[in-house]
C-alpha positions, 0 to 999 in steps of 0.5 A: 471143830477141825479149826479148833483142833488145828489151833490146839495142835499149833499151840502145843507145838509152841509150848516148849518155847514159852518159858515152861520149866526152863531149868532142869535138875539132877539128883546126886544122892538118895532122897532117903538116908540113915545116920547116927544121932548128931549127924549132919546129913547132906542131900544135893542136886544140880539145877541147870539153866539151858536157856539163853536168858537168866532166870530167877529161882525160888525155893521154900522150905517146909518141915515136919515141925512135929518131929523137930520139937521136943518139949519146946526145944528145937532138936532138928535143923534143916538148911539150904546152900546155893552153891558152895559159899552161900549157905543159909541158916536154918532160920531162913525158910525161903530165898530167890536167886538168879541162875545165869543162862547156860550155867548150873548151881548145886543145891545142898539140902541138909538135915542135922540132928542137934543133940546126938544123944546116945538113945535118940531115935526117930525120922525127920522129913524136910521138903524144898519147893522150887519153882521159877517165878516167871514160869507161866506154866507154874511148874513146881518141883518138890524135893522130899528128903528123909533121915532115919536115925539109927542109934549106935551101940555105944559105951563111954569109958576112959583109957589112960585118962582119955575119954573114949567111946566104944562103938560096936567094938571099935574104940574112939577118942574125942578131939576137937569135937570129933570122935576119931579112932583111938591112937590115930590122932597120935599118928596124924596130928603132924599133918595139920588138923582143924577140929570142929568148933564146940559147942556148935551152934553157939551163943556165948563162947566156942572153942576151935582146936587145931594142930599145925605141922610147924609152929606158924599159921593162921585161922581165918573166919569168913562170912557167907559172902566169902569176906574174911571177918577174923584172922587169927595168927597162930604161933603154936603147933597145937592150940585152941582158938576161943571165940566169944561175942566177936561175931553177929548171928549167922553162919560162918566158915573157918579155915586153917592155913599154913605156908600159904595153903588152906589145910581144912575148912569147917562150918559154924553157926552163931545164934542169939 
């Protein structure tokens, strides 16, 4: 019995050296957030490999499907980004990637309510199960996140021919798919603005509204690897770029450039 206890104590002493839970993680946002209908809510945390060897990290998505469907229509989406550039569409439910020795990567876990109707309410839960494939202890970390939808008191109207939304007494106008405070756009449009493509996600055509400080610039579209797949020269100070059928299904980033510098970048998704 004494010998067995000594062996057991010796094994426990070596446990930290045996590839058990080699990565660490750190939360940067609350795991429960509130948002208005139509919001894309981000949760992020950092995975760090403090060891001297590369490790493979696997994540698997599970989601509250009872809350994500309404009359057969997908109302909610959740998706995962590994670092800044690699952002998977909501149809990607698992992936394995390599976390190099001594390095960290940020994991961005998003929940997006697609419709954003004024009367929408509800709560959506998403869960990411993350583990190291060669962890002999089978250590699993579960990241549960929740979004509670808080409807706003909104009245839609027109002022001087502009469509406006009055939210809790504040008035907003629609530009490039985004609601901005009424009058602010007239003050800031000279600074260069990139609108969110609408509709998004899109299957047929989508429009991207932009404004430049001068009359020359470009709009670049990149895939998840960072490769530029489309580059539109812009020769008007204000305008709209239309996309229709040029891109395969997937997630892309598009950016507005002027005088050799990027003014802004946004995400869009093509569906089939």
